C-alpha positions, 0 to 999 in steps of 0.5 A: 359172395364176399372174395378177398385178394391181394390182401384187399377185401373186395365183394360181389353181390349176387342177387337171387342166389342161395348158399348152393349157387353161391358155393358153385360159382365161388368154386368155379372162380377158385378153379379157373383162378388155380388154372391159369398158366403162370408167367415164365419163371414164376413158381408161386402158386395162385390161390384164392380163398373165398368166404360166402355170406348169405342173406336170408330175405327173412332176417333183420340182418343188415350189411355189416352183419352179412359182411361180418359173416363172409369175413368170418368165413374168408378167415376160416378158409385161409386158416384151413390152408387157403385156396378154398371156399367156405361159408358159416353154417347158421 
């Protein structure tokens, strides 16, 4: 899973997790961030956009390719209104 926050890229590798598990975890992260209490007087929403890339063991995909897929999914999440989780189809 490759999240991006505060306009800085960061990523998390989750071993032995397929797309369904990654989507579930990413949505939990997004929902928990959305539910955080706001500081006094702060009305700005907390949004989390997450792009997911999955490496299939039988493929020759390298790390750069995996990061590229996750980055594309992230930009799609942002383009579709932010505060969402996206993955790219095969």
